[in-house]
C-alpha positions in Angstrom: 2.9 53.0 -60.6 6.6 53.6 -60.4 8.6 50.6 -59.4 10.1 52.6 -56.5 6.7 52.8 -54.9 5.8 49.2 -55.5 8.7 47.8 -53.5 7.7 45.4 -50.6 7.2 46.7 -47.1 10.5 47.2 -45.4 11.0 45.0 -42.3 10.4 47.2 -39.2 9.1 50.0 -41.4 6.2 50.6 -39.0 8.8 52.0 -36.7 9.4 54.7 -39.2 6.0 56.1 -38.2 4.0 54.6 -35.3 2.6 51.2 -34.6 -1.0 52.4 -35.2 -0.2 54.7 -38.3 -3.1 54.8 -40.7 -1.0 56.0 -43.7 -0.1 53.1 -46.1 3.5 52.5 -46.8 3.3 53.5 -50.5 1.7 56.8 -49.3 4.5 57.3 -46.8 7.2 56.6 -49.4 5.5 59.0 -51.9 5.5 61.8 -49.3 9.2 61.2 -48.6 9.8 61.6 -52.3 7.7 64.7 -52.5 9.7 66.2 -49.6 12.8 65.9 -51.8 11.1 67.3 -54.9 9.6 70.4 -53.3 10.7 73.0 -50.7 8.9 73.3 -47.4 5.6 75.1 -47.6 5.2 74.6 -51.4 1.5 75.6 -51.8 1.3 74.0 -55.3 2.1 70.6 -53.9 -0.1 71.3 -50.9 -3.1 72.0 -53.1 -2.4 68.9 -55.2 -2.3 66.7 -52.1 -5.7 68.1 -51.1 -7.1 66.5 -54.3 -5.0 63.4 -54.8 -3.1 60.8 -52.8 0.7 61.4 -52.7 1.3 58.3 -54.9 -0.8 59.8 -57.7 0.9 63.2 -57.4 4.3 61.5 -57.8 3.1 59.6 -60.8 1.7 62.7 -62.4 5.0 64.6 -61.9 7.0 61.6 -63.3 4.7 61.3 -66.4 4.2 65.0 -66.9 0.5 64.4 -67.2 -0.8 67.3 -65.1 -4.3 68.6 -66.1 -4.6 72.3 -65.4 -3.4 72.2 -61.8 -3.6 75.7 -60.2 -0.2 77.3 -60.0 1.6 74.6 -61.8 3.3 75.7 -65.0 5.8 74.0 -67.3 8.7 75.6 -65.5 7.7 74.4 -62.1 6.9 70.9 -63.4 10.3 70.8 -65.0 11.9 71.8 -61.7 10.2 68.9 -59.9 11.2 66.4 -62.7 14.8 67.6 -62.6 15.0 66.4 -58.9 13.6 63.0 -59.6 16.6 61.0 -60.8 18.4 59.1 -58.1 15.9 59.7 -55.3 15.4 56.8 -53.0 12.8 57.3 -50.2 13.5 53.9 -48.6 17.1 55.0 -48.0 15.9 58.2 -46.4 13.7 56.2 -44.0 16.7 54.0 -43.2 18.9 57.0 -42.5 16.4 58.5 -40.1 15.8 55.2 -38.3 19.6 55.0 -37.8 19.5 58.1 -35.6 16.4 56.8 -33.7 13.9 58.9 -35.8 10.8 58.4 -37.9 8.8 60.1 -40.6 5.2 61.0 -39.7 2.5 62.0 -42.1 -1.1 63.3 -41.9 -3.3 60.4 -40.6 -0.6 59.0 -38.3 -1.5 59.0 -34.6 1.5 61.2 -33.9 0.6 63.9 -36.4 -0.3 67.3 -34.7 -3.6 68.3 -36.3 -3.0 72.0 -35.6 -0.6 72.0 -38.5 -3.6 71.7 -40.7 -4.2 75.4 -40.0 -1.3 76.1 -42.5 -3.7 75.1 -45.3 -1.9 74.4 -48.6 1.4 75.2 -46.8 1.0 72.3 -44.4 4.1 70.1 -44.3 4.1 67.1 -46.6 5.4 65.1 -43.6 7.7 65.6 -40.6 11.0 63.9 -39.7 11.1 63.4 -35.9 13.9 62.2 -33.7 13.7 61.8 -30.0 11.4 60.6 -27.3 7.7 61.2 -26.8 4.8 61.8 -29.1 5.0 65.1 -31.0 1.2 65.3 -31.1 0.8 65.0 -27.4 3.7 67.3 -26.5 2.5 70.0 -28.9 -0.9 70.1 -27.1 0.8 71.9 -24.2 3.6 73.8 -25.9 4.9 77.3 -26.2 7.5 78.8 -28.6 10.3 81.0 -27.3 12.1 82.9 -30.0 14.4 85.9 -30.4 17.6 87.3 -31.7 20.7 85.2 -32.4 23.0 88.0 -31.3 21.2 88.4 -28.0 22.3 90.4 -25.0 23.1 88.9 -21.6 19.7 90.2 -20.4 17.9 88.4 -23.2 19.6 85.1 -22.6 18.9 85.3 -18.9 15.2 86.1 -19.4 14.8 83.4 -22.0 16.4 80.8 -19.8 14.4 81.8 -16.8 11.1 81.8 -18.7 11.9 78.4 -20.3 12.7 76.8 -17.0 9.6 78.2 -15.3 7.4 76.9 -18.2 9.0 73.5 -18.1 8.5 73.2 -14.4 4.8 74.0 -15.0 4.6 71.0 -17.5 4.9 73.0 -20.8 7.0 71.9 -23.7 9.3 74.7 -24.9 9.7 74.9 -28.7 12.4 76.9 -30.5 14.8 76.6 -33.4 18.1 75.5 -31.9 19.9 78.6 -33.2 22.4 80.7 -31.3 21.2 83.3 -28.9 17.6 83.2 -27.5 16.8 79.9 -29.1 19.7 78.1 -27.4 19.0 79.8 -24.0 15.4 78.7 -24.2 16.4 75.1 -24.9 19.0 75.1 -22.1 16.5 76.5 -19.6 14.1 73.6 -20.1 16.9 71.0 -20.1 18.4 72.4 -16.9 15.2 71.6 -14.9 14.7 68.2 -16.6 11.9 69.6 -18.7 10.7 68.8 -22.3 11.9 70.9 -25.2 11.6 70.5 -29.0 13.8 72.0 -31.7 12.3 72.7 -35.1 15.2 72.6 -37.5 15.9 74.2 -40.9 18.0 71.1 -41.9 17.8 67.4 -41.5 17.4 65.9 -38.1 20.7 64.2 -38.6 22.5 67.4 -39.2 23.8 69.5 -36.3 23.4 73.1 -37.3 24.8 75.4 -36.2 27.9 73.4 -35.4 28.5 75.4 -32.2 25.2 74.0 -30.8 26.0 70.4 -31.8 26.1 69.2 -28.2 22.9 71.1 -27.3 21.1 69.6 -30.3 22.4 66.1 -29.3 20.9 66.7 -25.8 17.6 67.8 -27.2 17.5 64.6 -29.3 18.0 62.5 -26.2 15.8 64.4 -23.7 13.3 66.0 -26.1 12.5 66.1 -29.8 14.1 67.2 -33.0 11.6 68.1 -35.8 12.1 69.0 -39.4 10.3 69.1 -42.8 13.6 68.5 -44.6 14.9 65.0 -45.3 18.0 63.6 -43.7 21.3 65.2 -44.8 19.7 68.4 -46.0 21.4 71.7 -45.0 19.7 75.1 -44.2 19.6 78.2 -46.3 18.0 81.6 -45.6 14.6 80.8 -47.0 14.4 77.5 -45.1 14.8 79.4 -41.8 11.9 81.6 -42.6 9.7 78.7 -43.8 10.7 76.8 -40.6 9.2 79.6 -38.5 5.7 78.9 -39.8 5.9 75.4 -38.3 7.0 76.7 -34.9 4.1 79.1 -34.9 1.5 76.5 -36.0 2.7 73.7 -33.7 2.5 75.7 -30.5 -0.3 77.4 -28.4 1.5 80.7 -28.5 4.8 82.4 -29.3 6.9 84.6 -27.0 9.5 86.9 -28.5 12.2 87.8 -26.0 14.5 90.0 -28.0 14.2 91.0 -31.6 15.5 93.9 -33.7 13.2 95.6 -36.1 14.3 93.3 -39.0 14.7 90.2 -36.9 13.6 86.9 -38.4 12.0 86.0 -35.0 9.3 88.6 -35.8 8.2 86.5 -38.7 7.3 83.7 -36.3 5.3 86.1 -34.2 3.5 87.4 -37.3 2.7 83.8 -38.4 1.4 83.0 -34.9 -0.9 86.1 -35.0 -2.2 85.1 -38.5 -2.9 81.6 -37.2 -4.9 83.0 -34.3 -2.3 81.9 -31.8 -1.4 84.0 -28.8 1.6 86.3 -29.5 3.5 87.7 -26.6 6.6 89.9 -26.1 9.1 90.6 -23.3 10.1 94.2 -23.0 13.8 95.2 -22.9 15.7 98.4 -22.3 14.4 101.2 -24.5 17.9 102.0 -25.4 18.5 98.5 -26.9 18.1 98.1 -30.7 17.7 94.4 -30.0 14.4 95.1 -28.2 13.1 97.6 -30.7 11.2 95.0 -32.8 9.5 93.5 -29.7 8.5 97.0 -28.5 7.0 97.8 -31.9 5.1 94.6 -31.8 3.6 95.3 -28.4 2.9 99.0 -29.2 1.0 98.0 -32.4 -1.2 95.7 -30.4 0.0 92.6 -32.2 1.6 91.1 -29.0 0.7 91.1 -25.3 3.3 92.2 -22.8 4.5 89.3 -20.5 7.1 89.2 -17.8 7.0 85.7 -16.4 5.8 82.2 -17.0 2.6 82.8 -15.0 1.5 85.5 -17.3 2.3 83.4 -20.4 0.3 80.3 -19.2 -2.6 82.5 -18.2 -2.9 83.4 -21.9 -2.3 80.0 -23.4 -3.5 77.7 -20.7 -6.8 76.3 -19.7 -9.4 78.9 -18.8 -9.6 79.3 -15.0 -6.8 76.8 -14.3 -3.7 78.8 -15.3 -4.5 82.2 -13.9 -1.5 84.4 -13.0 -1.5 85.8 -9.4 -2.5 89.3 -8.9 0.5 91.6 -8.6 0.6 93.9 -5.6 3.1 95.5 -3.3 3.8 94.2 0.2 0.9 94.6 2.7 2.0 96.9 5.6 0.5 96.6 9.1 -1.1 100.1 8.8 -2.8 98.9 5.6 -5.0 96.7 7.8 -6.2 99.5 10.0 -9.9 100.4 9.9 -10.6 103.6 7.9 -11.4 105.8 10.9 -8.3 104.7 12.7 -6.2 105.3 9.7 -7.6 108.8 9.3 -6.7 109.7 12.9 -3.2 108.3 12.4 -2.7 110.4 9.3 -3.6 113.5 11.3 -1.1 112.8 14.1 2.2 114.8 13.5 5.6 113.2 13.8 7.1 116.3 15.5 8.4 116.2 19.0 5.6 118.5 20.4 2.8 116.6 18.8 -0.8 118.0 18.6 -3.8 118.3 21.0 -7.1 116.4 20.6 -8.9 119.5 19.2 -6.5 119.9 16.3 -6.5 116.2 15.5 -10.3 116.3 15.4 -10.3 119.2 13.0 -7.8 117.5 10.7 -9.4 114.1 10.7 -13.0 115.3 10.6 -14.1 113.1 13.5 -15.6 114.0 16.9 -13.1 114.6 19.7 -14.5 111.6 21.7 -14.0 109.2 18.8 -10.5 110.7 18.1 -9.5 110.0 21.7 -10.8 106.4 21.4 -8.9 105.9 18.2 -5.7 107.4 19.7 -5.7 104.9 22.5 -6.2 102.1 20.0 -3.2 103.4 18.0 -1.2 103.7 21.2 -1.9 100.0 22.1 -0.7 99.1 18.6 2.5 101.1 19.1 1.8 103.8 16.4 1.4 106.9 18.7 2.2 108.0 22.2 0.9 110.6 24.6 3.1 113.5 25.6 1.2 115.5 28.2 -2.0 116.8 26.5 -0.5 116.2 23.1 -0.2 113.1 20.9 2.7 112.3 18.5 3.8 109.5 16.2 6.2 107.0 17.7 9.6 107.3 16.0 10.9 103.9 15.0 14.5 103.1 14.7 
C-alpha cells in the first residue's frame, strides 16, 4: 500500500468526519485522493468503488494494474496517474478543519443515503462546513433554483417561498449563485431558518465573489456542501454536475424562473429522473426568463405551485402537510337556504319592485312560500316592501 495511506491516524481526525463514523481512516484518505484524481460524477470511478475499497482503487491507479475495468482505457488511466504527483489528502483534511469543516463518506452517520440514487455517479465523498447534520437536514429539504439574471418578480417570489418553507421547518437548498439562488438563501436566513448551499468549488472558496458575505453567513447559520476539495474553483461543467447533487439530496425541486436554455432546468430534469417531485412557479407569459418553467409545466414534467403550502403538500408527509383549499370570500347571501336564495334572485332592484305573483312565477315557488321567504329576507335586510310590491334594499 502506498506510504501516503499508511501514515498514522491524525490527532483529532475523527472530527474530520463524525465521532461514530464507520469509515476507516485509510478509506477516508483514499477517497480524498480519488476526489482529486477524478471529476465529480465520474461513473468509471463510481463503478470501481462498487467493486473495491477506495484504498485498492488508488493502488490500482498508481500501479497501472487495472484488469478490464468497464469504461477504463489507457487514456483515462493516464489522466488519473498524471494527477497523482504531489497530492496530499491529509493536508486537504487539515484545510477543511481549519474552516470548521469535515469530509464525509458513505458509511458515515452523516452521509445522506438518498445520494445512493445517483448510482455510479454518486459522490466519492462530500466536504461539509457549518452546523447540523447533513443527513438529518436533508430528510426535510427542498431545492429552490432558477435564473442568475432573474427579475425583481423572481427574486421576490424565491425569497417569499424560502422564508415560508423555513418557517415550516424545511431546509432550503440552492447553489449560492446570483439571482434566484441568492434570493432563496436570503429568504431562509431572514427568518432564522436553515439553508444549505451546494457549491461548484471548494467549501473554503467564496464564489461568486459578490456573494462572499452571503456564503459566509450560510456557513455560520447553515451548511456549505461540495464534492470538490478545498481550494478548487468552478468551471462550466462543474456547475452542471453540481446540480445532480442538489436534485438527489432534496425531496423536491422548485424552479422559480428559468429561460429555455437555463442551467436550472438541468436540476429539474435530474430531480424528475430520480423520481423526486419537480415543481415550477409561473411567471409573466411575456417574460423570456419564465419560458423554460412554462414549458416544463406544460409538458407535464413539473407541477404548478404558488406558495409553500402547495410545495409541502407534494413533498411532505401524507395527510400532515395538506395545503388549504383555495376559495373566494364567503358572502352572507352564500349562506341562505336554496329556496330563500331563489326568491332573492327573483326580486328586482328597481324602484317599483314586483308583486308576489310575478316573484312566484320567476322563482317557481308557490305564492304563500314566496311571501314567507320575502319576510325572512326583509328581517335579514335584503328586501323591503313598497306597497304591494317588493324590491331589493339598495346599500350604500
